[in-house]
C-alpha atoms as a printed R data frame, in Angstrom:
    type eleno elety resid chain resno       x       y       z
1   ATOM     1    CA   MET     A     1  97.649 113.129  54.120
2   ATOM     2    CA   LYS     A     2  96.703 109.498  54.046
3   ATOM     3    CA   LYS     A     3  95.548 107.613  56.857
4   ATOM     4    CA   LEU     A     4  98.563 106.185  58.667
5   ATOM     5    CA   LYS     A     5  99.756 103.417  61.347
6   ATOM     6    CA   VAL     A     6 101.213 105.379  64.027
7   ATOM     7    CA   LEU     A     7 103.118 104.312  67.031
8   ATOM     8    CA   LEU     A     8 102.737 106.381  69.631
9   ATOM     9    CA   ILE     A     9 105.515 106.054  72.352
10  ATOM    10    CA   PHE     A    10 105.551 107.578  76.058
11  ATOM    11    CA   ASP     A    11 107.594 106.763  79.155
12  ATOM    12    CA   SER     A    12 105.676 104.816  81.676
13  ATOM    13    CA   PRO     A    13 106.870 105.093  85.570
14  ATOM    14    CA   TYR     A    14 106.574 100.895  85.645
15  ATOM    15    CA   SER     A    15 106.867  98.006  83.115
16  ATOM    16    CA   VAL     A    16 103.767  96.670  81.319
17  ATOM    17    CA   LYS     A    17 103.881  94.484  78.097
18  ATOM    18    CA   ARG     A    18 103.239  95.602  74.599
19  ATOM    19    CA   GLY     A    19  99.537  96.248  73.808
20  ATOM    20    CA   TYR     A    20  98.718  97.607  77.104
21  ATOM    21    CA   SER     A    21  95.804  99.899  77.253
22  ATOM    22    CA   PHE     A    22  96.781 102.240  79.554
23  ATOM    23    CA   GLU     A    23  93.024 103.307  79.971
24  ATOM    24    CA   GLU     A    24  93.533 103.336  83.928
25  ATOM    25    CA   GLU     A    25  96.150 105.952  83.928
26  ATOM    26    CA   PHE     A    26  95.055 108.363  81.086
27  ATOM    27    CA   LYS     A    27  92.039 109.322  83.938
28  ATOM    28    CA   ASP     A    28  94.970 110.984  85.968
29  ATOM    29    CA   ILE     A    29  95.631 114.722  84.956
30  ATOM    30    CA   ASN     A    30  99.343 113.434  85.107
31  ATOM    31    CA   TRP     A    31  98.819 111.230  82.057
32  ATOM    32    CA   ALA     A    32  96.906 114.486  80.081
33  ATOM    33    CA   THR     A    33  99.331 114.707  77.537
34  ATOM    34    CA   GLU     A    34  99.622 111.327  76.233
35  ATOM    35    CA   LYS     A    35  95.373 111.186  76.756
36  ATOM    36    CA   PHE     A    36  94.975 114.109  74.396
37  ATOM    37    CA   VAL     A    37  97.628 112.911  71.335
38  ATOM    38    CA   LEU     A    38  96.072 109.989  72.107
39  ATOM    39    CA   LYS     A    39  92.780 111.669  71.259
40  ATOM    40    CA   ALA     A    40  94.263 113.980  68.312
41  ATOM    41    CA   LEU     A    41  95.526 111.367  66.257
42  ATOM    42    CA   VAL     A    42  92.428 108.940  66.521
43  ATOM    43    CA   ALA     A    43  90.237 112.129  65.667
44  ATOM    44    CA   ASN     A    44  92.524 113.004  62.584
45  ATOM    45    CA   GLY     A    45  91.521 109.427  60.967
46  ATOM    46    CA   HIS     A    46  94.768 107.120  61.828
47  ATOM    47    CA   LYS     A    47  95.189 104.287  63.617
48  ATOM    48    CA   VAL     A    48  97.483 104.269  66.667
49  ATOM    49    CA   ASN     A    49  99.543 101.602  68.667
50  ATOM    50    CA   LEU     A    50 100.542 102.686  72.276
51  ATOM    51    CA   LEU     A    51 103.727 101.553  73.863
52  ATOM    52    CA   GLY     A    52 104.959 102.728  77.374
53  ATOM    53    CA   LEU     A    53 108.521 102.415  78.161
54  ATOM    54    CA   TYR     A    54 110.367 102.197  81.077
55  ATOM    55    CA   ASP     A    55 113.669  99.828  81.011
56  ATOM    56    CA   ASP     A    56 113.444  97.844  78.032
57  ATOM    57    CA   ILE     A    57 113.973  99.326  74.914
58  ATOM    58    CA   ASN     A    58 113.787  95.735  73.326
59  ATOM    59    CA   LEU     A    59 110.089  96.292  73.457
60  ATOM    60    CA   LEU     A    60 110.466  99.355  70.851
61  ATOM    61    CA   PHE     A    61 112.328  96.950  68.481
62  ATOM    62    CA   GLN     A    62 109.927  94.539  68.714
63  ATOM    63    CA   GLU     A    63 106.811  96.945  67.772
64  ATOM    64    CA   VAL     A    64 108.553  97.844  65.108
65  ATOM    65    CA   LYS     A    65 109.524  94.832  63.955
66  ATOM    66    CA   GLU     A    66 105.952  93.129  64.176
67  ATOM    67    CA   ASN     A    67 103.473  95.740  63.265
68  ATOM    68    CA   LYS     A    68 105.894  98.063  61.084
69  ATOM    69    CA   PRO     A    69 104.269 101.546  61.844
70  ATOM    70    CA   ASP     A    70 104.331 104.530  59.393
71  ATOM    71    CA   VAL     A    71 105.627 106.970  61.629
72  ATOM    72    CA   ILE     A    72 106.496 106.918  65.525
73  ATOM    73    CA   PHE     A    73 104.994 109.773  67.609
74  ATOM    74    CA   ASN     A    74 107.631 110.034  70.507
75  ATOM    75    CA   LEU     A    75 106.645 111.505  74.008
76  ATOM    76    CA   VAL     A    76 109.344 109.770  75.771
77  ATOM    77    CA   GLU     A    77 110.816 112.115  78.050
78  ATOM    78    CA   VAL     A    78 112.410 109.639  80.708
79  ATOM    79    CA   PHE     A    79 114.160 106.168  80.383
80  ATOM    80    CA   ASN     A    80 114.972 103.752  83.322
81  ATOM    81    CA   LYS     A    81 113.730 107.021  85.562
82  ATOM    82    CA   LYS     A    82 116.513 109.320  83.810
83  ATOM    83    CA   THR     A    83 116.000 112.221  82.210
84  ATOM    84    CA   HIS     A    84 118.693 112.331  80.137
85  ATOM    85    CA   LEU     A    85 118.524 109.094  78.318
86  ATOM    86    CA   ASP     A    86 115.483 110.868  76.548
87  ATOM    87    CA   LYS     A    87 118.352 111.347  74.216
88  ATOM    88    CA   ASN     A    88 119.447 108.026  73.745
89  ATOM    89    CA   VAL     A    89 115.652 106.863  72.922
90  ATOM    90    CA   VAL     A    90 115.829 109.465  69.566
91  ATOM    91    CA   GLY     A    91 119.343 107.888  68.863
92  ATOM    92    CA   VAL     A    92 117.283 104.318  68.689
93  ATOM    93    CA   LEU     A    93 114.580 105.971  66.310
94  ATOM    94    CA   GLU     A    94 117.261 107.039  64.323
95  ATOM    95    CA   LEU     A    95 118.802 103.905  63.744
96  ATOM    96    CA   LEU     A    96 115.106 102.440  63.289
97  ATOM    97    CA   GLY     A    97 115.020 104.609  60.308
98  ATOM    98    CA   VAL     A    98 111.362 104.881  60.722
99  ATOM    99    CA   PRO     A    99 110.176 108.705  60.439
100 ATOM   100    CA   TYR     A   100 109.555 110.136  64.143
101 ATOM   101    CA   THR     A   101 108.028 113.449  65.495
102 ATOM   102    CA   GLY     A   102 110.149 115.958  67.268
103 ATOM   103    CA   ALA     A   103 113.594 117.226  67.638
104 ATOM   104    CA   SER     A   104 116.674 115.112  66.388
105 ATOM   105    CA   LEU     A   105 119.240 113.246  68.526
106 ATOM   106    CA   THR     A   106 121.591 116.271  68.013
107 ATOM   107    CA   SER     A   107 119.388 118.850  69.034
108 ATOM   108    CA   ILE     A   108 118.117 117.138  72.071
109 ATOM   109    CA   VAL     A   109 122.158 116.824  73.164
110 ATOM   110    CA   ILE     A   110 122.420 120.705  72.703
111 ATOM   111    CA   CYS     A   111 119.651 121.799  74.495
112 ATOM   112    CA   GLY     A   112 120.135 119.078  77.017
113 ATOM   113    CA   ASN     A   113 123.246 121.012  77.866
114 ATOM   114    CA   LYS     A   114 122.662 124.399  79.429
115 ATOM   115    CA   ALA     A   115 126.412 125.633  78.886
116 ATOM   116    CA   LEU     A   116 127.144 124.005  75.201
117 ATOM   117    CA   ASN     A   117 123.422 125.628  74.132
118 ATOM   118    CA   LYS     A   118 124.593 128.700  74.895
119 ATOM   119    CA   GLN     A   119 128.183 128.511  73.336
120 ATOM   120    CA   ILE     A   120 126.602 127.959  70.377
121 ATOM   121    CA   LEU     A   121 124.097 130.951  70.453
122 ATOM   122    CA   ASN     A   122 126.517 133.515  71.528
123 ATOM   123    CA   PHE     A   123 128.479 132.062  68.237
124 ATOM   124    CA   HIS     A   124 125.984 133.344  66.499
125 ATOM   125    CA   LYS     A   125 125.877 136.418  68.145
126 ATOM   126    CA   ILE     A   126 122.484 135.734  69.978
127 ATOM   127    CA   LYS     A   127 122.460 137.223  73.473
128 ATOM   128    CA   VAL     A   128 122.437 134.776  76.700
129 ATOM   129    CA   PRO     A   129 123.486 135.693  80.249
130 ATOM   130    CA   CYS     A   130 126.935 135.741  80.816
131 ATOM   131    CA   PHE     A   131 127.664 132.149  82.527
132 ATOM   132    CA   HIS     A   132 129.793 129.900  84.083
133 ATOM   133    CA   THR     A   133 130.134 125.981  84.496
134 ATOM   134    CA   PHE     A   134 131.129 124.522  87.349
135 ATOM   135    CA   TYR     A   135 131.297 120.565  87.413
136 ATOM   136    CA   ARG     A   136 131.673 118.296  90.199
137 ATOM   137    CA   SER     A   137 134.587 117.859  91.699
138 ATOM   138    CA   HIS     A   138 136.424 120.633  90.377
139 ATOM   139    CA   ARG     A   139 136.814 124.055  92.583
140 ATOM   140    CA   VAL     A   140 133.966 126.552  92.909
141 ATOM   141    CA   TRP     A   141 134.700 130.277  92.636
142 ATOM   142    CA   LEU     A   142 133.323 133.380  91.849
143 ATOM   143    CA   PRO     A   143 134.615 134.748  88.180
144 ATOM   144    CA   LYS     A   144 135.186 138.240  88.480
145 ATOM   145    CA   ARG     A   145 133.332 138.361  84.658
146 ATOM   146    CA   LEU     A   146 130.454 137.352  86.316
147 ATOM   147    CA   LYS     A   147 127.847 140.214  88.029
148 ATOM   148    CA   THR     A   148 126.014 138.987  91.061
149 ATOM   149    CA   PRO     A   149 123.167 138.434  91.222
150 ATOM   150    CA   LEU     A   150 123.325 135.049  89.941
151 ATOM   151    CA   ILE     A   151 121.081 131.802  89.330
152 ATOM   152    CA   VAL     A   152 122.305 128.355  89.639
153 ATOM   153    CA   LYS     A   153 120.995 125.371  88.348
154 ATOM   154    CA   PRO     A   154 121.925 121.923  87.124
155 ATOM   155    CA   LEU     A   155 123.532 121.686  84.000
156 ATOM   156    CA   ARG     A   156 121.443 118.847  82.647
157 ATOM   157    CA   GLU     A   157 117.810 119.214  84.004
158 ATOM   158    CA   GLU     A   158 114.652 120.160  82.722
159 ATOM   159    CA   ALA     A   159 111.368 121.719  83.841
160 ATOM   160    CA   SER     A   160 112.959 123.970  86.323
161 ATOM   161    CA   ARG     A   161 114.193 120.873  88.563
162 ATOM   162    CA   GLY     A   162 116.457 122.375  90.799
163 ATOM   163    CA   ILE     A   163 115.381 125.574  90.609
164 ATOM   164    CA   SER     A   164 113.928 127.683  93.303
165 ATOM   165    CA   GLN     A   165 114.367 130.488  95.122
166 ATOM   166    CA   ALA     A   166 117.363 129.724  96.883
167 ATOM   167    CA   SER     A   167 118.883 129.254  93.356
168 ATOM   168    CA   ILE     A   168 119.724 133.075  93.566
169 ATOM   169    CA   VAL     A   169 122.882 133.681  95.037
170 ATOM   170    CA   ASP     A   170 124.439 137.260  95.695
171 ATOM   171    CA   CYS     A   171 128.036 136.583  97.108
172 ATOM   172    CA   TYR     A   172 130.919 133.926  97.266
173 ATOM   173    CA   ASP     A   173 129.343 132.294 100.522
174 ATOM   174    CA   SER     A   174 125.846 131.434  98.691
175 ATOM   175    CA   LEU     A   175 127.150 130.651  95.812
176 ATOM   176    CA   VAL     A   176 129.678 128.131  96.614
177 ATOM   177    CA   GLU     A   177 126.667 126.328  98.977
178 ATOM   178    CA   ARG     A   178 123.978 126.217  96.317
179 ATOM   179    CA   VAL     A   179 126.636 124.664  93.727
180 ATOM   180    CA   LYS     A   180 127.587 122.240  96.404
181 ATOM   181    CA   PHE     A   181 123.643 121.780  96.891
182 ATOM   182    CA   ILE     A   182 123.575 120.885  93.392
183 ATOM   183    CA   HIS     A   183 126.549 118.816  92.670
184 ATOM   184    CA   ASN     A   184 125.675 116.435  96.276
185 ATOM   185    CA   ASN     A   185 121.743 116.750  96.478
186 ATOM   186    CA   MET     A   186 121.130 116.332  92.872
187 ATOM   187    CA   ASN     A   187 124.513 114.406  91.605
188 ATOM   188    CA   ARG     A   188 124.630 117.004  88.501
189 ATOM   189    CA   ASP     A   189 127.123 119.363  86.948
190 ATOM   190    CA   ALA     A   190 126.028 122.873  87.503
191 ATOM   191    CA   ILE     A   191 125.826 126.214  85.884
192 ATOM   192    CA   VAL     A   192 125.892 130.066  86.832
193 ATOM   193    CA   GLU     A   193 124.068 132.219  84.880
194 ATOM   194    CA   GLU     A   194 123.611 136.160  85.602
195 ATOM   195    CA   TYR     A   195 120.067 136.847  86.712
196 ATOM   196    CA   ILE     A   196 118.209 138.901  83.703
197 ATOM   197    CA   ASP     A   197 115.839 141.086  85.952
198 ATOM   198    CA   GLY     A   198 112.315 141.418  83.436
199 ATOM   199    CA   ARG     A   199 109.825 139.793  81.551
200 ATOM   200    CA   GLU     A   200 109.535 136.235  80.986
201 ATOM   201    CA   LEU     A   201 108.253 135.194  77.266
202 ATOM   202    CA   TYR     A   202 107.803 131.698  76.149
203 ATOM   203    CA   VAL     A   203 108.403 131.421  72.367
204 ATOM   204    CA   SER     A   204 106.727 128.723  70.496
205 ATOM   205    CA   VAL     A   205 108.356 127.756  66.883
206 ATOM   206    CA   LEU     A   206 107.122 125.396  64.535
207 ATOM   207    CA   GLY     A   207 108.485 124.029  61.044
208 ATOM   208    CA   ASN     A   208 111.489 122.373  59.424
209 ATOM   209    CA   LYS     A   209 112.809 124.350  56.975
210 ATOM   210    CA   LYS     A   210 109.825 126.956  56.596
211 ATOM   211    CA   ILE     A   211 109.350 127.847  60.449
212 ATOM   212    CA   SER     A   212 106.480 129.883  61.963
213 ATOM   213    CA   VAL     A   213 106.922 131.401  65.260
214 ATOM   214    CA   LEU     A   214 103.379 131.439  67.532
215 ATOM   215    CA   SER     A   215 101.838 134.062  69.814
216 ATOM   216    CA   PHE     A   216 103.742 134.605  72.867
217 ATOM   217    CA   ARG     A   217 103.113 132.985  76.408
218 ATOM   218    CA   GLU     A   218 104.334 135.177  79.514
219 ATOM   219    CA   MET     A   219 104.556 134.201  83.169
220 ATOM   220    CA   LYS     A   220 102.899 136.930  85.243
221 ATOM   221    CA   PHE     A   221 104.394 136.151  89.134
222 ATOM   222    CA   GLY     A   222 101.424 137.739  90.762
223 ATOM   223    CA   GLU     A   223 101.695 139.193  94.052
224 ATOM   224    CA   LEU     A   224 105.471 137.455  94.992
225 ATOM   225    CA   PRO     A   225 107.027 139.468  98.139
226 ATOM   226    CA   GLU     A   226 109.091 142.671  96.627
227 ATOM   227    CA   ASP     A   227 112.314 140.910  98.003
228 ATOM   228    CA   GLU     A   228 111.658 137.529  96.219
229 ATOM   229    CA   PRO     A   229 113.418 137.415  92.412
230 ATOM   230    CA   ARG     A   230 110.990 136.462  89.592
231 ATOM   231    CA   ILE     A   231 111.634 133.343  88.294
232 ATOM   232    CA   ALA     A   232 110.132 130.470  87.347
233 ATOM   233    CA   THR     A   233 111.313 128.116  89.779
234 ATOM   234    CA   TYR     A   234 110.028 124.548  89.928
235 ATOM   235    CA   LYS     A   235 107.013 125.475  92.579
236 ATOM   236    CA   ALA     A   236 106.272 128.590  90.345
237 ATOM   237    CA   LYS     A   237 105.659 126.200  87.292
238 ATOM   238    CA   TRP     A   238 104.384 123.150  88.893
239 ATOM   239    CA   ASP     A   239 103.024 123.825  92.328
240 ATOM   240    CA   LEU     A   240  99.234 124.658  92.134
241 ATOM   241    CA   ASP     A   241  98.603 125.541  95.376
242 ATOM   242    CA   TYR     A   242 101.742 127.895  95.407
243 ATOM   243    CA   ARG     A   243 100.732 129.098  91.790
244 ATOM   244    CA   ASN     A   244  97.362 130.435  93.473
245 ATOM   245    CA   LYS     A   245  98.721 131.796  96.910
246 ATOM   246    CA   TRP     A   246 100.900 134.249  94.965
247 ATOM   247    CA   GLY     A   247  98.681 134.397  92.200
248 ATOM   248    CA   ILE     A   248 101.302 133.203  89.431
249 ATOM   249    CA   LYS     A   249  99.788 132.981  85.867
250 ATOM   250    CA   ASN     A   250 100.537 131.900  82.606
251 ATOM   251    CA   VAL     A   251  98.982 134.136  80.241
252 ATOM   252    CA   TYR     A   252  99.417 135.445  76.360
253 ATOM   253    CA   ALA     A   253 101.987 137.978  76.761
254 ATOM   254    CA   GLY     A   254 100.378 141.376  77.232
255 ATOM   255    CA   ARG     A   255 101.755 144.348  75.229
256 ATOM   256    CA   LEU     A   256 105.171 145.071  73.800
257 ATOM   257    CA   SER     A   257 106.828 147.976  72.478
258 ATOM   258    CA   ASN     A   258 107.199 149.013  69.094
259 ATOM   259    CA   GLY     A   259 109.261 146.349  66.957
260 ATOM   260    CA   LEU     A   260 109.923 144.165  69.981
261 ATOM   261    CA   ILE     A   261 107.626 141.584  68.616
262 ATOM   262    CA   GLU     A   262 109.440 141.586  65.321
263 ATOM   263    CA   ARG     A   263 113.017 141.085  66.970
264 ATOM   264    CA   ILE     A   264 112.159 138.304  69.634
265 ATOM   265    CA   SER     A   265 110.515 136.594  66.467
266 ATOM   266    CA   GLU     A   266 113.361 136.975  64.007
267 ATOM   267    CA   ILE     A   267 116.210 135.791  67.304
268 ATOM   268    CA   CYS     A   268 114.058 132.672  67.967
269 ATOM   269    CA   LYS     A   269 113.936 132.010  64.162
270 ATOM   270    CA   ARG     A   270 117.796 132.399  64.241
271 ATOM   271    CA   ALA     A   271 118.774 130.239  67.523
272 ATOM   272    CA   TYR     A   272 116.261 127.419  65.653
273 ATOM   273    CA   ARG     A   273 118.450 127.414  62.891
274 ATOM   274    CA   ALA     A   274 121.494 128.103  64.862
275 ATOM   275    CA   LEU     A   275 120.696 124.522  67.183
276 ATOM   276    CA   ASP     A   276 119.673 122.569  64.034
277 ATOM   277    CA   MET     A   277 116.152 122.204  65.403
278 ATOM   278    CA   HIS     A   278 113.385 120.355  63.994
279 ATOM   279    CA   SER     A   279 109.620 120.027  64.206
280 ATOM   280    CA   TYR     A   280 108.600 121.955  67.089
281 ATOM   281    CA   ALA     A   281 110.544 124.283  70.096
282 ATOM   282    CA   ARG     A   282 110.333 126.638  72.591
283 ATOM   283    CA   PHE     A   283 112.534 129.415  74.047
284 ATOM   284    CA   ASP     A   284 112.372 130.748  77.247
285 ATOM   285    CA   ILE     A   285 113.181 134.245  77.229
286 ATOM   286    CA   ARG     A   286 113.841 137.525  79.179
287 ATOM   287    CA   VAL     A   287 113.387 141.294  78.323
288 ATOM   288    CA   ASN     A   288 115.461 143.461  80.332
289 ATOM   289    CA   LEU     A   289 114.072 147.193  80.887
290 ATOM   290    CA   ASP     A   290 116.293 148.435  78.110
291 ATOM   291    CA   SER     A   291 114.554 146.211  75.854
292 ATOM   292    CA   LYS     A   292 117.161 143.594  75.419
293 ATOM   293    CA   ILE     A   293 116.345 139.923  74.625
294 ATOM   294    CA   PHE     A   294 118.045 137.187  76.370
295 ATOM   295    CA   ILE     A   295 117.384 133.578  75.368
296 ATOM   296    CA   ILE     A   296 117.221 131.925  79.151
297 ATOM   297    CA   GLU     A   297 116.280 128.017  78.070
298 ATOM   298    CA   SER     A   298 116.154 126.464  74.552
299 ATOM   299    CA   ASN     A   299 113.725 123.461  74.992
300 ATOM   300    CA   ALA     A   300 113.585 120.749  72.142
301 ATOM   301    CA   ASN     A   301 110.566 118.600  72.673
302 ATOM   302    CA   PRO     A   302 108.904 120.842  75.108
303 ATOM   303    CA   SER     A   303 105.294 119.960  76.180
304 ATOM   304    CA   LEU     A   304 102.338 119.042  74.170
305 ATOM   305    CA   ASP     A   305 100.005 119.260  76.685
306 ATOM   306    CA   ILE     A   306  97.074 120.721  75.406
307 ATOM   307    CA   GLU     A   307  97.143 123.579  78.302
308 ATOM   308    CA   ASP     A   308 100.620 124.535  78.136
309 ATOM   309    CA   GLU     A   309 102.751 126.806  76.265
310 ATOM   310    CA   LEU     A   310 102.570 125.362  73.180
311 ATOM   311    CA   GLY     A   311  99.221 124.488  72.595
312 ATOM   312    CA   GLN     A   312  98.103 127.756  73.604
313 ATOM   313    CA   SER     A   313 100.100 129.448  71.375
314 ATOM   314    CA   ALA     A   314  98.846 127.600  68.679
315 ATOM   315    CA   GLU     A   315  95.134 127.908  69.529
316 ATOM   316    CA   ARG     A   316  95.947 131.663  69.610
317 ATOM   317    CA   ALA     A   317  96.925 131.326  66.111
318 ATOM   318    CA   GLY     A   318  94.071 129.694  64.788
319 ATOM   319    CA   ILE     A   319  95.214 126.500  65.012
320 ATOM   320    CA   THR     A   320  93.630 123.539  66.695
321 ATOM   321    CA   TYR     A   321  94.998 120.976  69.060
322 ATOM   322    CA   ASN     A   322  94.018 118.267  66.425
323 ATOM   323    CA   LYS     A   323  95.336 120.492  63.817
324 ATOM   324    CA   LEU     A   324  98.918 121.093  65.508
325 ATOM   325    CA   ILE     A   325  99.193 117.180  66.279
326 ATOM   326    CA   GLN     A   326  98.640 116.669  62.429
327 ATOM   327    CA   VAL     A   327 101.016 119.465  61.778
328 ATOM   328    CA   ILE     A   328 103.706 117.699  64.105
329 ATOM   329    CA   LEU     A   329 103.143 114.304  62.556
330 ATOM   330    CA   GLU     A   330 103.234 115.730  59.056
331 ATOM   331    CA   LEU     A   331 106.503 117.626  59.703
332 ATOM   332    CA   ALA     A   332 108.409 113.912  60.361
333 ATOM   333    CA   PHE     A   333 107.654 112.964  57.074
334 ATOM   334    CA   LYS     A   334 109.342 116.034  55.934
335 ATOM   335    CA   ARG     A   335 112.477 116.226  57.854
336 ATOM   336    CA   ILE     A   336 112.941 112.257  56.789
337 ATOM   337    CA   ASN     A   337 112.542 112.594  53.054
């Protein structure tokens, strides 16, 4: 592929002018993804302009009009401090008509709503936990078809926000308490799912029409107390002190029983197509003691941090980080054209 003019867009926690370098910010570990994607694009020979978006979408219109990028590399996860507005930014990208990386508006909308996501997978006969949605201002009750223990999550949130050990409930009273916490404290609707006891695997998928399933990753829950369920809480994912205390690690998946790798790969391919996914995605799955496979979460535009699941899975498959970023860039053109 020829060398391209790439516009790298991402969310900024404050307003900045066009042309701002983010040199100081990229020294902070919290900006690692943006920094490493930039380095990879430059290493691949592309000319890159940066654009941090906070609450003014006009900056994007101005940048595209004046600099006419060949492609937009999209890392936006938040707009105006609202995580659910990531889809709106993608909607704008589709209106601009410039090739862009990552998931389409349709995929982000579907994956952003855990109930809608599961309904579609159910329709395609892909196993998901039995679930029920509780919307704000509606009565909370315990459906007979749900078997405890249950896990209560925000209906529209990512990165395990709102998930803690208190999210696991085993009776009506604790269910009501946790659902009300999601409604009142987070101002979100809630989804309640049956808790699937088993191994937690992360399966990354890459491609458009031709798709590849990369090496599996797994969360090992270390030495968590026996009376605490093994779930990927917000702290288990992001709190380094908590992870170190209990020996929680994300590693390449250990041995799986005969045929399980092939079954998981096929299920994730089917789910990728059913959800109309593009470019790259990640499925969080549970394999129970009977080797039944359940998709817990479907993630459009998962993290591209070099140390996160997709980057690590690609590396195990022999795809360097620079090559991964180049592949994602090329996939933007294959979808549009």
